[in-house]
N, C-alpha and C positions, 0 to 999 in steps of 0.2 A: 462473644456472641452467645446467644440464648440456644440451647439444644434440646429442652426437656419436651418440648411439645412439636408434633409435626409440622404446625403451622407457623413454628419460627423458621422452617425450612422450604416449605412450598405455599403457593399460592393455587390451588387446582379446583375449578368448579366445571360441572358438565352434568350430564343424566346419570348420576351416580350417587350413591350414599355419600353424606358429606364426610369430608377428610377432616378428623379431628381426633384429639388423644395425645397417647405419648408415642414418641418416637423410641425405637429399640437401638441401642448402640451397637454397631459392627466394628470389625476389624479397621475398616477405612471410612467409616461413616455411620449412616443410620438407615433403618427399614422400618416400614409400617404397612399395615394391611386391614382392610375390612372387607366385607361381602363381595365389593365389586372391583376395588383395585389394589395392586400392591407397588408400594413406591420404594426405590432405594435412592440414597445419596452417598456417594463415594467421592473423598476428596484425598489427593496425594500430593505431597510437598515435593517440588523439584530442588534440587540442589541449589539452582538459582534463587530460591527464595520464593518462586512462583508457586501458588496452590492451584491445583488443576481440580475442578469438581464436575462431575458428571452424574445427572439425575435420569432417572428412567420413571415411567407410568406402564403397568400392565394390567390388562382387564384379565381378571380372574373370574368374571362372572360367566354365566352361560348364554349371555345376549350382547349384541353390539352395544357399546356405550359411546355417547357424544361429549366430546371435551370441548369446551368453549373458552377456558382460561387454563394455561400451564406454564407458570413462571417459577423460576428458582428463587428462593426468598432467603435474605441474610438479613437477621434481627440484630440491630447495634442498640447499645445504651443511648438513652438521650442525651442531649448536649446542644452546643451552638455549632453548628456544621456550615461550611461551605461546600458546594457543588460544581465540579467542573465538567463541562460538556463540549462537545465540539459540534460543527454542521459544515457541509460541504456542498458547494455550489460549482458549476463549471468554470474552471480557471481561478476560482476562488476556493480551493479544496482545504479542509481542515482549519477553518476559522475556529478558536475556543476561547473559553473564558470562565472565571470564576463568578458564581452568584450565591447569596445567602439562602440558606434553607429556611423560607419563612413559614410555608405549608406543604408545598411538593414541587418538585421538577421531574418533567415528563417528557420522554423522546420516543418518537415512532418512526421507522423506515417501511414504507408500504409497498415497495416494488422491488424487482429482482435485482437492481442495482443498489447493493446493500449500504453504499456510502452516499446516496443522495439524499441531501437534506440534514439526515441524522446519522452521525458516526457510531459504530457500534462499542462505545467506550464511555464510562463516566467514572468519576473519582469524587469521594467524599473527604472532607478535611474538618477534623474535630478541633475548633480553635482552643479550646480549654487544655486538651493535654498535647496538642500540636502534633497530632498523628493522624494518618489518611489511610485509606483504602482505595487502590485502583481496580476497577472491574473492565474485563473485556469479554464481549460475546462472540462465541465463535458461531456466526450464525449461517445456517444452512436453510433460511427462511425469512420472511417479513420477520423483524423482531420489534421489541420495546423493552423499555427500561423506564422505572420511576424510584424516586427517593422521596418519601412522604414521613411526616410526623404522625405518630399514634398514641393513645392513650387516653383513658377516660379517668373520671374522679374516682380516686382511691385505687388506681391501676398503675403499673410502671409505664413510665414515658420513654418510649422507643422510637428508633428511626429504622424505617423498612426500606431495604433496596431488593427490588424486584426485577428481575431480567428473564428474557426469553422470548418466547414466539409471541408475535403480535396477536392481541386477543379480539381486536375489531373483526366482528364477522365471522369469526373463527369457529367451525363447526367440524372438527377433526372426528372421523368415525374410527374407532378402535375396536376390532373384530375380536371375539372370545379367543384369549391365549395370545393376542398380539401386543407387543411392546412399543410404546413410544419413546425413543431417545430424545431428551431434551438438548437444547444447545449447550456445549461445553461451556463453564464460565472459569476464566483463569483470573484469580486475583491476587494481590501482594500489598504489604505494608508499605507505607512510604512516609519520609519526612520533609521532603523537598517541594514546595508548591510550584517549584518553576518547571520541573518535568517530571514530578511524581516517580521519581527514581527508577525512571524507565529502563535504565540499564540492566535491571533483573529480567525484565521482558526480553531485552535483546540477548542475553546470556541464554535464557529458555529456548528462544528460537534458534540460536547458533548451533544449539544440541539438537532441537527436534527438526529443524528444516535446512540443513547444510546446503548450500548451493554456490556455484560459480558467480564471479562478477565479470561478465564479458564486454568487449569493447564493440559497439554497435553503430552502423550506420543505416539510417532510415530516410526513405526518399520524399516523405511527405513534404516537409518545410522548405525542398527545393524548388518545387513546381506545383505542389499539391497534386491532385490526381491527374495533371498532364504527364504522361509518362511514353518516354520514347527510347528506342534501342541504343541510337548513337548519344543521346544524354546520358544515359545510364553508364555507357562504357566510360564516359568522360568522369562520371563520380566515382565509379569503381576505381580508376586508375588513383585519383587523389585519395580514396578511403584506403586503399592498400599503403599508400606512403605514410598516411597517419598512423597505421597499425591496426586498424580496425579487424575485428574477427568474424562479423557477421554483416552480411549486406541485405537489408530487407525493403522489399518491393511494398509500398502502401497502397491503399486503394487506387483503383484506376486500371488496374490489370486484368480485370474480368469482363465479361458482359458484352452485348453486341454493339453497344455504342460509347462513346465517351463518358456519358452521364452515369456513373457508377452508383449514383443514389437511387436510379430508377430500376436497377438491374440487380441491387443486391440481393442475394440469396440464389443466384445462378451461378456457381462457382465455375465456370469455364472461361478459359482465356479468350480474350477478344481478338478477333481474326482481322478486324476492319480497322481498329484503332489502336491505341496504346502500342504494344510492342509488335503488332501486326503479324502475329502468331510466332514469334521468335523468342518467347518466354525461356524456353527450355534451353534454346543456344545461349541466352545470356546468364542462365543458371550454371552452364558449364563454363562460361568465362569466370563467373564467379569463383568457382572450385579452382579454376586452373591460376587463378591470382592467390591462391591460397587461404581465402576467405570460404565461410559457409553461408547458404543461401536461404533467405527468409522471405516468407509471404504474410500479407494482412489478411485477416478473415473477419467477418462480423457474422460467425457461424449461427448465431441464435436469431437473427433477426432477418425478415426478407420483406421486400416489396409484394403485397399480396398479387400483383399482376405478373410476377416472374415464372418462368417456365416451371420449376420445381414445386411451387405453391400450385400452380394448374393442374400438374400431373398427380399430386398427392395433398389434395386439400384438407383431408383428414389428420395429416400429421400436424398440422400448425394451429396455434391458438391467434386470435384476432381481437386488436385492440386499437381503436382508432385506425389511422392510416397504415399500421404496421401488421406484419404476421410474425410469428415467432415459432420457433419449433418447439412441440410439444413434449418436453424431456420426460415428463411423466407417463409417455407411451413408450414402451420398449421397443415398437416397430419403428417409431419416428426416430428413435435414437440410434437404430441399425442404419436406417435410410441415411441419416446426415453423416454418421460415421463413415459409411461408404464413399460419400461424395468427398468428404476430406481427405480419406485415404488415398482415392486416386490423384489427388492432386499432391500429395505428399511424396507419392512414389514416382509421379510423372517428372516432378521438377526436382527432385532429391532435395525437398525441405527439411531444414535442421534447425529452423527458428520460425515460431508462428506469434504473430501480434493478433491476439484476440480482443476485438472491439466490441462494443456493445452500445448504440446511439439511439434506443427506444426505451420509452419508460412502461413496461409491462406493468401494470399496477393493481390489477383485478384479476383475483383466481377464484373462477366461477365454481370451482370446486369446495371453495372455502377452507381450505387446507393451509393458508398462509404460505404456499409455494413450497411446502414441504416435499410432497412428491416431485416437484419439478425439479428441485435441487439434489433430491435424492438419484434422479436420472442424470441430470448434469455432472455430479459428482463422479459418477460411474462412468460417463463418456469421457472426462479428463483422465480418470485413472486408466481407462482402457487405452487413451493415446501414450500414455507414459509407459504403460507395460509393453506395446508393441514397437515403441521408439524410444528408447531408452536415452538416447544422447539429444532428443528433442528439446530445444530450449522454449518454454511457454512463458510469453510475456501478458500480464494481464492489465488491460486497457478497458475503460467504459466510459465513453464520452469524457476522457481524463481519468481521475481518479475516482471514479463512481463505484468501483468495487475494490479499492485499495483497503482490504480488511484481512486480519489473520485468519479468518476460516478459508482463505485460498492459499495461505502459504504451503499446505500440502500437496498442490497440485503445481501451482505457479512458481517460476524461477526468480522472476522479476517483476516490478510494478511500475508502470507507466503513471508517474504520480499526476500530472495534470497536461492539459493541451496548452497550457500557458508555457512558453519556451523562454519567457524572460529569465535574465539570471537572477535579478533581484527578487522577483516573485517566486521563483524556484527555491530560492533560499528561505523565504517564509514559509513555502507549503512543506519543504523538507523538515524545519524545525519544527512545525506542528505535527507532523506526521511521525518523527522519531519517538514522540510520546506515547505511541501506540502501535509502531511497526519497527521491525530491526531496520537500522540504517543500509545495511550491505543488500537489501532486496529493492532500495528505492532509487530508480535511475536518475541520473544527473545529465542534462542534454545542453548542448553548445548549438546554438542557432545563430551563426555569424556570417559576415561577410567583410571585406577590407574596404576602406576609404583610402588611398594612397595619393601621396603629392597633397597633404592636407595641412594647411598654413594654421597652426594652433593659437599663436598668440601676437600682440603687438606690445612693444615694436617685433616686427618681424624676426622671428628666431629660427628660420629654416622651415623645412619640410618633414613632416613624419606621417605615419600611418595610424589611421583610428580604425577601431573595430567597432562595427554597428552589430546590435542584436536585435532580434524581433523581442517586442516588450509584452507581447500577449501570445494569443494562438494563430496569428497571421503577421504579415508584414506591413500591416496599416499604421502601427506604431513601432518606434524603434527606440532604443536607448545605447548609450555607450558605456563601455567598461574597458578597463586596462587588462591585457592579457594574464598578469598575474592574478588579478581579482578572479578572472574566469577558471584559471587553472585551480585555485584555491577553492572555488565554490562548486566544482566539479567532484570533489573527492567524498568516499563515503560509501560509495556502491558501484554498481555497472555506470559505465559512461557511454554516451551516444552522441552523435552528430546528425543533425538533420537541417540540411541547407545544402547550396548551389556551392560545392567546394571549388569550381573553377573560380567563383569569385573571391576566394580567400587568397592571400598572397603567399608566394613561396616560403618568404620567411616566416609567416605566422604558422604555415603548415610544418615547417621544419620544427619550430619550437615547441608546438603541439605534439609533434610526433615523439620527441625527446621527453616530453612530460608524460606521454602514454606509455613509453617503455620504461620510464621509472616507476611508474605506477603498477605495471605488469610485475615488476620485480617485488614490489611490496604487496602482492595482491592476497598473500596467505593472511597478511596481517589484517587488511580491511576486510576480507572473509570471516574473521574471527572477532570483528571489534566490536565494542559496545560505545554507544554514544551518549555523553552527559551535555545538558544545557546549563553553562556556567553562567551565562548572562543573556537575558531576552528583555530587551527595552527597546523604545522606538528609534533609538539612534544607534544600537550596539546589539550584536548577536556575537556569543562567543561559546564555541562547541568544542568538547573533549572526546577525542577518541582514544579508546586504550585496550588492550588485549584483557583476559579474564585475570592474568597475573601482574598487571602493570608492568611488564617488562618494556614495554615500550608504548609511550604516551605522545600523541600529537594534539595539538591545541591550535584552533583556527579563530582569528578575529575578523569580523566584519562590522564595517563602520557605515552609518548613514546619515551624514552631516553633523557628527557630534560636536558640542559646543566646549571643546575641551583638547588639549595637545597630547595629553598620555593617559594610558589607564595602567592599572595594575591588576593581573589576572592571578587567581590563587588556584591551582590545578588540585584536583582531588587525587589523593595518593597515600599509599600503606604507610604505616608507622615503621621506622628504622632502615628505609630504604635510601640508597645514594643513586644520583643520576648524573649523566653527562648533558648538559643543556646546550642545545644547538639554536642558535638565531641567527640567520643569514649566514656570514662568513665566520661567526664567532662560536667558540666553545667553551664552557667552564664547567668544573663541577660544583654540583649543589647537593644537599642532602633534602630528604622529602620533608624534614622540620623547617629547615630555612626557608624551602618554597612554599610551605603553608604559611608561615609566619610574614615574610617578605614579598613573595610573588614575584611574578616576571613582568617588567614594565615594558609596554609597548607604545610606540606613536601612533596617536589616535587621528590626528589631522581633523579637518573640517570637510573632508570630501567624502566621497565614496570609496574607502581603500579597504584592503584586507592585508592580513599579516598571521604569521605563523610561528611557533616554535615546537621543538620536539624534544623529549627527554628519553634517553635510553639508560636503562638500570645497570648498575656497574655489577 
């Protein structure tokens, strides 16, 4: 990468003197100053191999200046490049792919849900030297990125990667002496075009953002927003048997009517519907059962007709049919924090699912939501400071905010509103390219169909397990219990369904699985994930700790046209392992495993299998 000129590091425009000339090298990066602005760019390499770059712009003039473009720039040698990007839609989060760099590739997220349409992640791969760079934007604003070819006659041909604050309509005013901190950029080299060596990012996050892996029950996919005291007591009994540690009541607990969408923003318990004023009584029952109590909030959005908006109209921003708390206003932040605190204290809340179902996409202040997120981050930090043990779950119409910038505040991420076991696997596989696996929740939304006659000739009765195939029960799918268990590993585990419709035998087997998962929770909390195979008919994931003391490999098939598959795990030189597959154990060396692999039955159906390696 070039570093002799400041324009190799910054793309900066506004009402100030042109930024050009040499960059001065410092201990951890570079600096630059003209008569109007002073720039710093500092980069630190983490032991994981991840580089952390932080850039700042300071107004050193005696007048306000206006910034219209502020991007961190990486200047790469020219060559034949491929570019990887991801897009996210509701229940289709994280769809990604490679494309050749012909002239340029551009992505922009324009609203406060930072993963809607475009994810803050881009990777470039030089096909000539088979090396790549992965870039992650820790965005506390609307953001953009671009990868473009540049170079004129008799000038070096280069590729520019530019990332940072969204430029469209940006008019950020910087007062004299004020500093703008640009989004942190994480980047690292990779060789694998399958997962871009995401294990480096996982290792970085495991060090920076340690967190627990809870077992959660959520009410939503049981009866959606229909909430009743007696029904929740029944769910609580079964959730306790499963081994759940949190019981979360989703939307429907608040407001004067059953129509929660119409009263979102008024965070007072419904006295006439839902729990009929007995929510505190139920939260006490949850604690008596040994679980912790959780509630759903969509704290940022409100219906403009709700009581809180009517009482404090100046605390809200308005966009279409929605109102949003103006987190750029300290008074609005104090107000909504007081509303939330009263609910936390009244019900003894120890788990919050924060949702966001509206697209606030226009910042009238023309600041790309920088001030909004400054207040929102302070709001989240205040919650964590006052309630150290409170688990915060990030949801925004599913995975609309599943990005690294929130790992500093949230403990886990609701990947998608799609609870299908197969679609979840696809979303998870895409998400681990840019997120640590241990923060990505895996959900089982199931019910039993007993006395099922499966085959002809009649071979007896058996139970089938049906699962929601999407965000509701309009479409269902079937999976074996073994597949479900194998598809739940890697992060926090959740159940969201009518547990009274799940057979005692299945509850018992799932409870045993949860107990064994808890016993290995330290491994999962520190694990890295590698994608060993990603084809339309097969996914293979490897989980291991940083020292490869324990390695777990999971295979999932999608109607492959083969009977067997040989899997080659990634292992360190010279190690010796005990291989466990099913009931069999054998001694194998890392060299043998790399050369000969492990052969598993693939079958022609949707099946899963696994093996574990324990280092001697």
